[in-house]
C-alpha positions as CSV (number, residue, x, y, z in Angstrom):
1,X,-84.8,2.3,18.5
2,X,-83.9,1.4,22.0
3,X,-81.0,3.1,23.7
4,X,-78.3,1.0,25.3
5,X,-79.2,2.3,28.7
6,X,-83.0,1.4,28.2
7,X,-82.0,-2.1,26.9
8,X,-80.1,-2.8,30.0
9,X,-83.0,-2.0,32.2
10,X,-85.4,-4.1,30.1
11,X,-83.0,-7.1,30.1
12,X,-82.6,-6.7,33.9
13,X,-86.4,-6.6,34.4
14,X,-87.0,-9.8,32.3
15,X,-84.5,-11.7,34.3
16,X,-86.1,-10.6,37.5
17,X,-89.6,-11.7,36.3
18,X,-88.4,-15.2,35.3
19,X,-86.7,-15.7,38.6
20,X,-89.9,-15.0,40.6
21,X,-92.4,-16.6,38.2
22,X,-94.2,-13.3,37.7
23,X,-95.3,-12.5,34.2
24,X,-95.5,-8.8,34.7
25,X,-92.6,-6.6,33.5
26,X,-90.7,-4.8,36.3
27,X,-91.0,-1.0,36.3
28,X,-88.2,0.9,34.6
29,X,-86.0,2.8,37.1
30,X,-85.9,6.6,36.9
31,X,-82.3,7.7,36.0
32,X,-80.7,9.7,38.8
33,X,-80.3,13.4,38.0
34,X,-76.9,14.3,36.6
35,X,-74.8,17.1,38.2
36,X,-73.2,19.5,35.6
37,X,-69.5,19.3,35.5
38,X,-67.9,22.4,37.2
39,X,-66.1,24.9,34.9
40,X,-62.4,24.3,35.3
41,X,-60.5,27.1,37.0
42,X,-57.6,28.4,35.0
43,X,-54.3,27.5,36.5
44,X,-52.2,30.5,37.5
45,X,-49.0,30.8,35.5
46,X,-46.3,30.9,38.1
47,X,-43.4,30.6,35.6
48,X,-40.7,33.2,35.8
49,X,-40.9,35.9,33.1
50,X,-38.7,38.9,32.1
51,X,-40.6,41.9,33.4
52,X,-40.2,44.1,30.3
53,X,-40.7,41.5,27.6
54,X,-42.9,38.8,29.2
55,X,-40.5,36.1,27.9
56,X,-40.0,33.0,30.0
57,X,-36.6,32.9,31.8
58,X,-34.7,29.9,33.2
59,X,-32.0,31.7,35.2
60,X,-33.4,34.6,37.2
61,X,-30.0,35.5,38.5
62,X,-29.1,36.9,35.1
63,X,-31.9,39.5,35.4
64,X,-31.2,40.3,39.1
65,X,-30.3,43.9,38.4
66,X,-32.1,47.2,37.7
67,X,-33.2,48.2,34.2
68,X,-31.1,50.8,32.4
69,X,-33.0,53.5,30.5
70,X,-31.1,55.7,28.0
71,X,-32.2,58.8,26.2
72,X,-31.2,58.4,22.6
73,X,-31.0,61.1,20.0
74,X,-33.1,60.4,16.9
75,X,-32.5,63.4,14.6
76,X,-30.9,62.5,11.2
77,X,-27.4,63.6,12.0
78,X,-27.3,61.4,15.1
79,X,-27.6,58.3,13.0
80,X,-26.4,55.6,12.8
81,X,-27.2,54.7,16.5
82,X,-26.0,51.8,18.6
83,X,-27.6,49.2,20.8
84,X,-31.3,49.6,20.1
85,X,-31.9,46.0,19.0
86,X,-30.9,45.0,22.6
87,X,-33.6,47.1,24.2
88,X,-36.7,45.5,25.8
89,X,-38.8,48.6,25.2
90,X,-38.1,51.7,23.1
91,X,-40.3,54.7,23.8
92,X,-40.6,57.2,20.9
93,X,-41.3,60.7,22.2
94,X,-41.7,64.1,20.6
95,X,-38.6,66.3,20.4
96,X,-39.7,69.7,19.2
97,X,-42.7,69.8,16.8
98,X,-41.4,67.6,14.0
99,X,-38.8,65.3,15.5
100,X,-38.5,62.4,17.9
101,X,-36.3,61.3,20.7
102,X,-36.0,57.8,22.0
103,X,-35.9,56.3,25.5
104,X,-34.5,52.8,25.2
105,X,-34.8,50.5,28.2
106,X,-32.5,47.6,28.6
107,X,-32.9,44.7,31.1
108,X,-33.0,41.3,29.5
109,X,-29.9,42.2,27.5
110,X,-27.3,44.9,28.5
111,X,-25.2,46.0,25.5
112,X,-21.6,47.2,25.8
113,X,-22.6,50.5,24.3
114,X,-25.7,52.4,23.2
115,X,-26.5,55.9,22.0
116,X,-25.8,58.6,21.2
117,X,-27.4,59.8,24.4
118,X,-29.1,63.2,24.8
119,X,-31.3,65.1,27.3
120,X,-34.3,64.0,29.3
121,X,-38.0,64.8,28.5
122,X,-40.6,65.3,31.3
123,X,-42.7,62.3,30.1
124,X,-39.7,60.0,31.0
125,X,-40.7,60.3,34.6
126,X,-44.2,58.7,34.4
127,X,-43.0,56.3,31.7
128,X,-40.1,55.0,33.7
129,X,-41.2,55.3,37.3
130,X,-43.0,51.9,37.5
131,X,-39.7,50.2,36.5
132,X,-37.5,52.0,39.0
133,X,-34.5,52.1,36.6
134,X,-31.1,53.7,36.3
135,X,-31.3,56.6,33.8
136,X,-28.5,57.6,31.5
137,X,-28.6,61.0,29.7
138,X,-26.8,64.3,29.2
139,X,-29.0,66.3,31.5
140,X,-31.9,68.7,30.7
141,X,-33.3,72.1,31.4
142,X,-33.2,73.0,35.1
143,X,-36.9,72.5,35.7
144,X,-36.9,69.1,34.0
145,X,-33.9,68.0,36.1
146,X,-35.7,69.2,39.2
147,X,-38.7,67.2,38.2
148,X,-36.6,64.1,37.9
149,X,-34.9,64.8,41.2
150,X,-38.3,65.1,42.9
151,X,-39.0,61.5,41.7
152,X,-35.6,60.1,42.8
153,X,-37.3,57.3,44.7
154,X,-38.4,56.0,41.3
155,X,-35.5,56.9,39.0
156,X,-31.8,57.1,39.7
157,X,-30.5,59.7,37.2
158,X,-26.8,59.1,36.4
159,X,-26.3,61.8,33.8
160,X,-23.1,62.4,32.0
161,X,-21.6,65.1,34.3
162,X,-22.6,63.2,37.5
163,X,-20.5,60.1,36.7
164,X,-17.9,61.6,34.4
165,X,-14.6,59.8,34.6
166,X,-16.1,56.4,35.6
167,X,-16.1,55.0,32.1
168,X,-19.9,55.1,31.9
169,X,-19.7,57.4,28.8
170,X,-17.3,58.0,26.0
171,X,-17.2,60.0,22.7
172,X,-18.0,58.5,19.3
173,X,-15.1,59.2,16.9
174,X,-16.0,61.7,14.2
175,X,-19.1,63.0,15.8
176,X,-20.0,66.5,17.1
177,X,-20.2,66.6,20.9
178,X,-24.0,67.1,21.0
179,X,-24.6,63.9,19.1
180,X,-21.5,61.9,19.9
181,X,-21.9,60.7,23.5
182,X,-22.1,57.0,23.9
183,X,-23.2,55.3,27.1
184,X,-21.8,52.0,28.4
185,X,-24.8,50.5,30.3
186,X,-22.9,47.7,32.1
187,X,-20.5,50.3,33.6
188,X,-23.3,52.7,34.3
189,X,-25.1,50.0,36.4
190,X,-22.1,49.7,38.6
191,X,-22.4,53.4,39.6
192,X,-25.9,53.0,40.9
193,X,-26.3,53.5,44.7
194,X,-30.1,53.0,45.1
195,X,-31.5,51.2,42.1
196,X,-30.3,47.6,42.3
197,X,-33.5,45.5,41.9
198,X,-35.2,44.4,38.7
199,X,-38.6,45.8,37.8
200,X,-41.1,44.3,40.2
201,X,-43.9,43.4,37.8
202,X,-44.7,43.0,34.1
203,X,-44.7,46.4,32.6
204,X,-47.1,45.6,29.7
205,X,-50.1,43.2,29.7
206,X,-48.4,40.2,28.2
207,X,-50.4,37.0,27.6
208,X,-49.5,34.3,30.1
209,X,-51.0,31.0,31.1
210,X,-54.2,30.3,29.2
211,X,-54.4,33.8,27.8
212,X,-54.6,34.3,24.0
213,X,-52.8,37.1,22.3
214,X,-55.4,39.7,21.3
215,X,-54.3,39.9,17.6
216,X,-54.7,36.1,17.3
217,X,-58.3,36.4,18.5
218,X,-59.7,39.4,16.7
219,X,-56.9,41.0,14.7
220,X,-57.2,43.0,11.5
221,X,-54.5,42.5,8.9
222,X,-51.8,45.2,9.3
223,X,-48.5,44.6,7.7
224,X,-47.5,48.2,7.2
225,X,-47.8,50.9,9.8
226,X,-47.3,54.7,9.4
227,X,-47.1,56.9,12.5
228,X,-47.1,60.7,11.9
229,X,-45.1,63.0,14.1
230,X,-44.6,66.3,12.3
231,X,-47.2,68.7,10.8
232,X,-49.2,66.8,8.1
233,X,-47.0,64.0,6.7
234,X,-43.7,65.8,7.1
235,X,-42.1,63.3,9.7
236,X,-43.4,59.8,9.8
237,X,-42.2,56.5,11.3
238,X,-42.9,53.3,9.3
239,X,-43.0,49.7,10.3
240,X,-43.2,46.8,7.7
241,X,-43.9,43.3,8.8
242,X,-41.4,40.7,7.6
243,X,-43.0,37.3,7.4
244,X,-39.5,35.6,7.4
245,X,-38.3,37.0,10.8
246,X,-41.9,37.5,12.1
247,X,-41.0,41.0,13.2
248,X,-41.7,44.5,12.2
249,X,-38.8,46.4,10.5
250,X,-38.5,50.1,11.3
251,X,-37.9,53.0,8.9
252,X,-37.2,56.6,9.7
253,X,-38.6,59.4,7.5
254,X,-35.5,59.3,5.3
255,X,-35.2,55.6,4.9
256,X,-34.5,52.3,6.6
257,X,-33.6,52.5,10.3
258,X,-30.1,50.9,10.4
259,X,-27.7,50.8,13.3
260,X,-24.0,51.3,13.5
261,X,-23.5,47.5,13.2
262,X,-25.4,47.5,9.8
263,X,-28.4,45.7,11.2
264,X,-32.0,46.9,10.7
265,X,-34.0,48.0,13.7
266,X,-36.7,45.5,14.4
267,X,-39.3,44.6,17.0
268,X,-41.9,42.0,17.9
269,X,-44.6,44.5,18.9
270,X,-45.6,48.0,18.0
271,X,-47.8,49.8,20.5
272,X,-49.0,53.3,19.4
273,X,-50.5,55.3,22.2
274,X,-52.0,58.6,21.1
275,X,-51.6,61.1,23.9
276,X,-52.2,64.8,24.6
277,X,-49.3,67.2,24.0
278,X,-49.0,70.4,25.9
279,X,-46.7,73.1,24.6
280,X,-44.2,74.4,27.1
281,X,-41.2,76.7,26.8
282,X,-38.1,74.6,27.3
283,X,-36.5,77.1,29.8
284,X,-39.7,78.3,31.4
285,X,-39.5,82.0,30.6
286,X,-37.8,82.0,27.3
287,X,-36.5,79.9,24.5
288,X,-38.1,77.6,22.0
289,X,-41.3,75.6,22.7
290,X,-41.2,71.9,23.2
291,X,-44.2,69.5,23.6
292,X,-44.7,67.9,27.0
293,X,-46.6,64.6,26.7
294,X,-49.4,64.5,29.2
295,X,-50.1,61.0,30.4
296,X,-50.6,61.3,34.1
297,X,-54.4,60.8,34.8
298,X,-54.6,60.6,31.0
299,X,-56.6,58.6,28.5
300,X,-56.8,58.1,24.8
301,X,-56.8,55.5,22.0
302,X,-54.1,52.9,21.2
303,X,-53.3,50.6,18.4
304,X,-51.4,47.3,19.0
305,X,-49.7,45.5,16.2
306,X,-48.2,42.0,16.2
307,X,-47.4,39.4,13.6
308,X,-49.1,41.4,10.8
309,X,-52.3,42.1,12.7
310,X,-53.8,44.9,14.6
311,X,-56.3,45.5,17.5
312,X,-57.3,48.9,19.0
313,X,-59.0,50.3,22.1
314,X,-58.5,52.8,24.8
315,X,-55.8,53.4,27.4
316,X,-55.7,55.0,30.8
317,X,-52.9,55.8,33.3
318,X,-53.5,57.0,36.8
319,X,-50.6,58.2,38.9
320,X,-46.9,58.5,38.0
321,X,-46.0,55.1,39.4
322,X,-49.1,53.3,38.0
323,X,-49.0,51.1,34.9
324,X,-51.0,51.8,31.7
325,X,-54.3,50.0,31.5
326,X,-55.3,48.9,27.9
327,X,-58.9,48.0,27.1
328,X,-60.0,46.7,23.7
329,X,-63.1,48.0,21.8
330,X,-65.1,44.9,23.0
331,X,-64.3,45.8,26.6
332,X,-61.8,43.0,27.2
333,X,-58.2,43.6,28.4
334,X,-55.4,43.8,25.8
335,X,-53.1,40.7,25.8
336,X,-49.8,41.3,24.1
337,X,-47.4,38.7,22.7
338,X,-44.2,38.4,24.8
339,X,-41.3,40.1,23.1
340,X,-39.6,43.4,22.4
341,X,-41.8,46.5,22.0
342,X,-41.6,49.9,20.3
343,X,-43.9,52.2,22.1
344,X,-44.9,55.3,20.0
345,X,-46.4,58.4,21.6
346,X,-47.8,60.6,18.8
347,X,-50.4,63.4,19.3
348,X,-53.9,62.6,20.6
349,X,-55.4,63.2,17.1
350,X,-52.6,61.6,15.0
351,X,-53.8,59.9,11.9
352,X,-52.2,56.5,12.3
353,X,-52.4,54.5,9.1
354,X,-52.1,50.8,8.5
355,X,-52.6,48.5,5.5
């Protein structure tokens, strides 16, 4: 069978022979060597995105303010809480051996109220420093407050007593003082003297441009997640994927995690970062012991869950102001779906379960 290209040369040769009266066939021309097409260079994604969710934004002026981080009590008698579904990121940290405390960070949406707020934990400094936020809380042990103050170029700590009387905080009716302090983040932002600018970069490795979300590429089915906090299975957080809303619904050890407005706590992403805990006396010289999460110059394993699937790998973090680096088991960087994230920090050997 003669190819179309060969046939054209043959026809061309015959015409040439007839025109010159020559009976010999003209030689077939050698095709010119082809140059391989260059690999297209990915186009940089220059579209504006919210720094803590990776979501595309159309009006940057609406996000031209600092993030607000609030310490939120998470023991049972502090429930129901307020405002968590407006947070871009919620860090879940140890509070004692068998309980948790939250650090909810608001930037894309600033609620009228959130809480109840409680005291700072040392890990808040390396978690929050890359964002340069305003921090709302009820204080802490002296050494923790001194640690936060030493990092004041990264965090502006507007605790309850510092801005008392400005309307930044109020009491929740019917609650004990220790679990009844509400924060009003919009008012708190107005008290800031130094932290005015939004976070300077994407806090988490969100997929942008031609990137594919890692769970879409190589995810393992994971519609239920169990994160252990207390000894054994005594205090666990559970997330269940809801295919209708395409989000994970959160449960506390005693049942569904429901807010004061009656809505279930939900999130697009769940990121579980297993980290080393060091035991330290709360008052440095006496008192109960409390775990200090050690992530500066740290490393460990992580699990990332999105849309009912999971991938895992290793994480590292260098200095206080550096971002986490997440690397999948195959050596490629993690790419997360834009959206809201619950960021759990259980112990380095926690037996995270999913099914």
